[in-house]
C-alpha positions as CSV (number, residue, x, y, z in Angstrom):
1,X,-2.0,23.9,-16.6
2,X,-2.2,24.9,-13.2
3,X,-1.7,22.2,-10.2
4,X,-5.1,20.7,-9.4
5,X,-6.2,18.5,-6.6
6,X,-8.2,15.8,-7.8
7,X,-9.6,14.6,-4.2
8,X,-13.4,13.2,-4.6
9,X,-15.7,16.1,-3.2
10,X,-17.4,14.9,0.1
11,X,-20.6,13.1,-0.8
12,X,-23.7,12.6,0.9
13,X,-24.6,9.3,1.9
14,X,-26.0,7.1,-0.8
15,X,-28.4,4.6,-0.3
16,X,-27.4,0.5,-0.5
17,X,-26.7,-0.3,-3.7
18,X,-26.2,-4.0,-5.1
19,X,-23.2,-5.5,-5.4
20,X,-22.5,-5.6,-8.7
21,X,-23.4,-2.9,-10.9
22,X,-25.1,-3.7,-13.9
23,X,-24.0,-2.4,-17.3
24,X,-26.8,-0.4,-19.1
25,X,-28.2,-2.6,-22.0
26,X,-26.0,-2.2,-24.8
27,X,-22.6,-1.4,-23.3
28,X,-20.3,-3.8,-22.1
29,X,-18.6,-4.1,-18.4
30,X,-15.2,-1.4,-18.3
31,X,-12.2,-3.1,-16.6
32,X,-9.9,0.0,-15.5
33,X,-6.5,-0.6,-14.5
34,X,-5.0,1.8,-12.3
35,X,-1.1,1.6,-13.0
36,X,1.7,3.6,-11.0
37,X,4.9,4.7,-13.0
38,X,7.6,6.2,-11.5
39,X,11.2,6.1,-13.7
40,X,10.6,2.9,-15.7
41,X,11.2,4.2,-19.2
42,X,13.4,1.3,-20.0
43,X,9.7,-1.1,-19.2
44,X,6.7,1.3,-20.3
45,X,6.5,-0.1,-23.9
46,X,7.0,-3.5,-23.0
47,X,4.3,-3.7,-20.5
48,X,1.9,-1.8,-22.5
49,X,2.6,-4.4,-25.3
50,X,1.9,-7.4,-23.0
51,X,-1.0,-6.1,-21.4
52,X,-2.6,-4.8,-24.5
53,X,-1.8,-8.1,-25.9
54,X,-3.3,-9.9,-23.1
55,X,-6.7,-8.0,-23.4
56,X,-6.9,-8.7,-26.7
57,X,-8.1,-12.4,-25.6
58,X,-11.4,-10.8,-23.7
59,X,-13.0,-8.8,-26.6
60,X,-16.4,-9.0,-24.8
61,X,-15.1,-6.5,-22.3
62,X,-13.8,-2.8,-22.9
63,X,-10.9,-1.3,-21.2
64,X,-9.1,1.4,-19.4
65,X,-5.5,2.4,-18.4
66,X,-5.0,5.1,-15.9
67,X,-1.4,5.4,-16.0
68,X,-0.1,7.5,-12.6
69,X,3.3,9.0,-13.2
70,X,4.6,9.9,-9.8
71,X,7.1,12.3,-10.5
72,X,9.4,10.3,-12.7
73,X,12.7,11.7,-13.4
74,X,13.7,10.1,-16.6
75,X,11.7,9.3,-19.6
76,X,8.4,7.6,-18.7
77,X,6.3,11.0,-18.7
78,X,7.5,11.4,-22.9
79,X,6.5,7.7,-23.3
80,X,3.1,7.7,-21.6
81,X,2.3,11.0,-23.6
82,X,2.9,8.6,-27.1
83,X,0.7,5.7,-25.4
84,X,-2.0,8.0,-24.6
85,X,-1.7,9.5,-28.1
86,X,-1.8,6.2,-30.0
87,X,-4.4,3.8,-27.6
88,X,-7.6,5.8,-26.7
89,X,-8.0,3.6,-23.6
90,X,-5.1,5.3,-21.8
91,X,-4.9,8.2,-19.8
92,X,-2.2,9.6,-17.7
93,X,-2.0,11.3,-14.3
94,X,1.0,13.5,-14.0
95,X,1.7,14.3,-10.3
96,X,3.5,17.5,-9.6
97,X,6.0,15.7,-7.7
98,X,6.8,12.5,-6.4
99,X,4.4,11.5,-3.6
100,X,4.7,7.7,-3.4
101,X,3.4,4.2,-4.5
102,X,0.7,4.6,-2.1
103,X,-0.8,7.8,-3.2
104,X,0.0,7.3,-7.0
105,X,-2.6,4.2,-6.4
106,X,-5.0,6.6,-4.6
107,X,-5.1,9.0,-7.6
108,X,-5.3,5.8,-10.1
109,X,-8.3,5.0,-8.2
110,X,-10.0,8.5,-8.1
111,X,-10.1,8.6,-11.9
112,X,-10.7,5.5,-12.7
113,X,-14.3,4.7,-13.5
114,X,-14.8,1.1,-14.6
115,X,-17.2,-1.4,-13.1
116,X,-14.1,-3.0,-11.9
117,X,-10.5,-1.5,-10.9
118,X,-7.3,-3.7,-11.1
119,X,-4.4,-2.0,-9.8
120,X,-1.0,-3.8,-10.9
121,X,2.6,-2.6,-11.1
122,X,4.1,-1.5,-14.8
123,X,7.3,-3.7,-14.1
124,X,6.2,-7.2,-15.5
125,X,6.8,-8.8,-12.3
126,X,2.8,-9.0,-11.9
127,X,2.0,-10.5,-15.3
128,X,-0.8,-9.0,-17.4
129,X,-2.4,-12.1,-18.4
130,X,-2.9,-12.9,-14.7
131,X,-5.3,-9.9,-14.0
132,X,-8.0,-12.0,-16.7
133,X,-8.2,-14.8,-14.1
134,X,-8.9,-11.7,-11.3
135,X,-11.6,-10.6,-13.8
136,X,-12.9,-14.3,-14.0
137,X,-13.0,-14.5,-10.4
138,X,-15.1,-10.9,-10.5
139,X,-17.6,-12.1,-12.6
140,X,-18.0,-15.3,-10.7
141,X,-19.2,-13.0,-7.9
142,X,-16.2,-11.8,-5.7
143,X,-15.9,-8.3,-4.7
144,X,-12.0,-8.2,-4.2
145,X,-9.8,-10.5,-5.4
146,X,-6.4,-10.5,-3.9
147,X,-3.2,-12.1,-6.4
148,X,-1.5,-14.0,-4.2
149,X,2.3,-14.7,-5.0
150,X,2.9,-18.5,-4.9
151,X,6.4,-18.2,-5.9
152,X,8.6,-15.0,-6.8
153,X,11.9,-14.1,-8.4
154,X,13.7,-11.8,-6.1
155,X,16.8,-12.3,-3.8
156,X,17.0,-14.8,-1.0
157,X,17.1,-11.8,1.5
158,X,13.8,-10.4,-0.3
159,X,12.1,-13.3,0.2
160,X,13.0,-14.4,4.0
161,X,11.9,-11.1,4.7
162,X,9.0,-10.7,2.9
163,X,7.9,-14.3,4.3
164,X,8.7,-12.8,7.8
165,X,7.3,-9.7,7.8
166,X,3.5,-10.8,6.3
167,X,3.4,-13.3,8.9
168,X,4.5,-10.9,11.8
169,X,2.0,-8.3,10.7
170,X,-0.7,-10.5,10.4
171,X,-0.4,-11.7,13.8
172,X,0.0,-8.2,15.1
173,X,-2.7,-6.5,12.9
174,X,-6.3,-5.8,13.8
175,X,-7.1,-6.9,10.7
176,X,-6.9,-10.2,8.7
177,X,-4.4,-9.1,6.0
178,X,-3.9,-12.0,3.6
179,X,-0.2,-13.4,3.0
180,X,2.2,-12.8,0.5
181,X,0.0,-10.5,-1.4
182,X,1.2,-7.0,-2.8
183,X,-1.2,-4.3,-4.3
184,X,-2.1,-6.5,-7.4
185,X,-5.6,-7.1,-6.9
186,X,-9.5,-6.2,-8.4
187,X,-12.0,-4.2,-6.8
188,X,-15.4,-4.2,-7.8
189,X,-17.1,-1.0,-8.1
190,X,-18.8,-0.2,-5.1
191,X,-15.2,-1.3,-3.5
192,X,-13.4,1.0,-5.1
193,X,-16.0,3.9,-4.4
194,X,-15.7,3.0,-0.5
195,X,-12.1,3.2,-0.7
196,X,-11.8,6.8,-2.0
197,X,-13.4,7.6,1.2
198,X,-10.1,6.5,3.2
199,X,-8.1,9.8,3.0
200,X,-5.3,9.0,5.5
201,X,-1.6,10.0,4.7
202,X,0.4,7.2,5.8
203,X,-1.3,4.9,3.8
204,X,-1.0,1.1,3.6
205,X,-3.6,0.2,0.9
206,X,-3.6,-3.5,1.3
207,X,-4.4,-3.3,4.7
208,X,-7.2,-0.8,4.0
209,X,-8.7,-3.2,1.2
210,X,-8.9,-6.0,4.0
211,X,-10.3,-4.1,6.4
212,X,-13.1,-3.4,4.3
213,X,-15.1,-6.6,4.5
214,X,-16.9,-7.5,1.4
215,X,-16.9,-11.0,-0.6
216,X,-12.9,-11.3,-1.1
217,X,-10.8,-14.8,-2.8
218,X,-7.6,-14.9,-4.0
219,X,-5.9,-16.1,-7.1
220,X,-2.3,-17.9,-6.8
221,X,0.1,-16.9,-9.3
222,X,4.1,-17.5,-10.1
223,X,5.8,-13.5,-10.0
224,X,8.4,-13.0,-12.7
225,X,11.7,-11.1,-12.3
226,X,11.7,-7.4,-13.3
227,X,11.8,-6.8,-16.9
228,X,14.0,-3.5,-16.5
229,X,15.5,-1.1,-14.2
230,X,15.7,-1.2,-10.5
231,X,13.5,-1.9,-8.0
232,X,11.6,1.1,-6.4
233,X,11.4,-0.5,-3.2
234,X,14.9,-0.6,-1.8
235,X,14.9,-1.8,2.1
236,X,14.7,1.9,3.5
237,X,11.1,2.2,1.4
238,X,10.6,-1.0,2.6
239,X,11.1,-0.6,6.3
240,X,8.7,2.7,6.1
241,X,6.0,0.7,4.5
242,X,6.1,-2.0,7.0
243,X,6.1,0.5,10.0
244,X,2.8,1.7,7.9
245,X,1.2,-1.3,7.8
246,X,1.8,-2.2,11.4
247,X,0.9,1.5,12.8
248,X,-2.0,1.7,10.9
249,X,-3.7,-1.7,11.5
250,X,-2.0,-2.3,15.1
251,X,-1.7,-0.9,18.5
252,X,0.4,-3.9,19.4
253,X,3.6,-1.4,19.6
254,X,2.0,0.4,22.3
255,X,0.6,-2.4,24.0
256,X,4.3,-4.1,24.2
257,X,5.8,-0.7,25.9
258,X,3.2,-1.6,28.5
259,X,4.4,-4.8,29.4
260,X,8.0,-4.2,28.7
261,X,7.6,-1.2,31.1
262,X,6.5,-3.3,33.6
263,X,9.3,-5.9,33.1
264,X,11.8,-2.8,33.7
265,X,9.7,-2.2,36.8
266,X,10.0,-5.3,38.1
267,X,13.9,-5.6,37.2
268,X,14.7,-2.4,38.6
269,X,12.6,-3.4,42.1
270,X,14.9,-6.1,42.0
271,X,18.0,-4.6,41.1
272,X,16.8,-2.1,44.3
273,X,16.2,-5.1,46.8
274,X,19.8,-6.3,45.5
275,X,21.6,-3.4,46.2
276,X,19.9,-2.8,49.8
277,X,21.0,-6.5,50.5
278,X,24.5,-5.9,49.4
279,X,24.3,-2.8,51.7
280,X,23.5,-4.2,55.0
281,X,24.6,-8.0,54.4
282,X,28.0,-7.5,52.5
283,X,28.9,-3.8,53.6
284,X,32.5,-4.8,52.9
285,X,32.3,-4.9,49.0
286,X,29.4,-2.2,48.5
287,X,32.3,0.1,47.0
288,X,32.3,-1.6,44.0
289,X,29.1,-0.7,42.9
290,X,29.7,1.0,39.7
291,X,28.9,-1.7,37.4
292,X,26.0,-2.3,38.3
293,X,24.9,1.3,38.5
294,X,25.9,1.5,34.6
295,X,24.0,-1.5,33.8
296,X,20.9,0.0,35.7
297,X,21.6,3.4,33.5
298,X,22.1,2.2,30.0
299,X,19.2,-0.3,30.5
300,X,16.9,2.4,31.5
301,X,18.2,4.5,28.8
302,X,17.6,2.4,26.2
303,X,14.2,1.6,26.9
304,X,13.1,5.0,27.5
305,X,14.5,5.5,24.1
306,X,13.1,2.8,22.5
307,X,9.5,3.7,24.0
308,X,9.7,7.6,22.8
309,X,10.6,6.2,19.1
310,X,7.4,4.0,19.2
311,X,5.1,7.1,20.3
312,X,6.7,9.4,17.9
313,X,5.7,7.0,15.0
314,X,2.4,7.1,16.4
315,X,2.4,10.6,17.6
316,X,4.0,11.5,13.8
317,X,1.2,10.4,12.1
318,X,-1.6,12.4,14.0
319,X,0.5,15.3,13.1
320,X,0.5,14.8,9.7
321,X,-3.5,13.9,9.6
322,X,-4.4,16.8,11.5
323,X,-2.4,19.5,8.7
324,X,-5.2,18.2,6.2
325,X,-2.9,18.7,3.5
326,X,-4.1,17.4,-0.1
327,X,-2.9,13.5,-0.5
328,X,-1.4,14.9,-3.9
329,X,-0.9,17.4,-6.7
330,X,-1.8,17.2,-10.3
331,X,-0.1,18.9,-12.9
332,X,-1.8,17.1,-15.7
333,X,-4.1,15.0,-17.0
334,X,-3.9,13.3,-20.4
335,X,-6.1,11.4,-22.7
336,X,-9.4,11.3,-24.2
337,X,-12.1,10.6,-21.8
338,X,-14.2,9.0,-24.3
339,X,-14.0,5.7,-22.3
340,X,-15.5,7.0,-19.1
341,X,-18.4,5.7,-18.0
342,X,-21.3,7.7,-15.9
343,X,-20.1,7.7,-12.0
344,X,-17.5,9.3,-9.7
345,X,-14.9,8.2,-11.7
346,X,-13.6,11.4,-13.2
347,X,-11.4,14.4,-11.8
């Protein structure tokens, strides 16, 4: 099958709709799950079993499971094909290559057609049973339900850095991003439709959702250990996501450059004053100014490189956006469309 871009087409402005889509008489609400997958062959079957067992506790609802294969290099796609063949509620979006976790979430949201959409990972760190608590909060009137981590089974380093990052991000960002929340959350149909209009490339989905407003609430849970395999967010990717979060929702780094620039200017003026004073009042020791010279040169050189780095981060984001390339390419969409509902959830 040829590659295809399943970005939603540009749409004209639509009239304001009620916050909660009312199901047509005779049909039950549909809950869609968006499930990014990258090299999870050792845990997909266990996750799907746990998820279907949890969903069986709520037979009054219909379900759709959208697995997004983010260019996996192991046997994940073959297992997903089997799930789609055995379970008519499963759809599989197979990327042409790896585009990243945040883009995989975006593709799943483009496909999902439920009255509510739940985003969660497939490593069983986010317990499937908790997703039903998100549904309960949604049915009570919330339009966005964040799953907040009360505790997490990670290394001490990961816990400490995550704790620090969320608090630094919240203090810097120009929107109120909930603390200790990842991408595990529920979105009302109307919120999901609005989120699909956000097409920036350097995506920080949790920040975008927090910035949208609507009625938001939280459900606390204890995060479990990874069932199998290795984390798909090593330190390098976590650092990149952290940079995306800061640069997407804050201009604090740019303001810090200005403030640091004034500080450097004051220190430079003080150094000039010191040099002139030594020249006129202690000419006998002015020949030994090598240390002062090196300190000033190295200090100014270091701050200039820092400034260029921060500016480069923002300019790089601009460069990526103006290219206007597709966010992702899909090789194949697998699974029956029987469970899709009317609306914008299809390809």
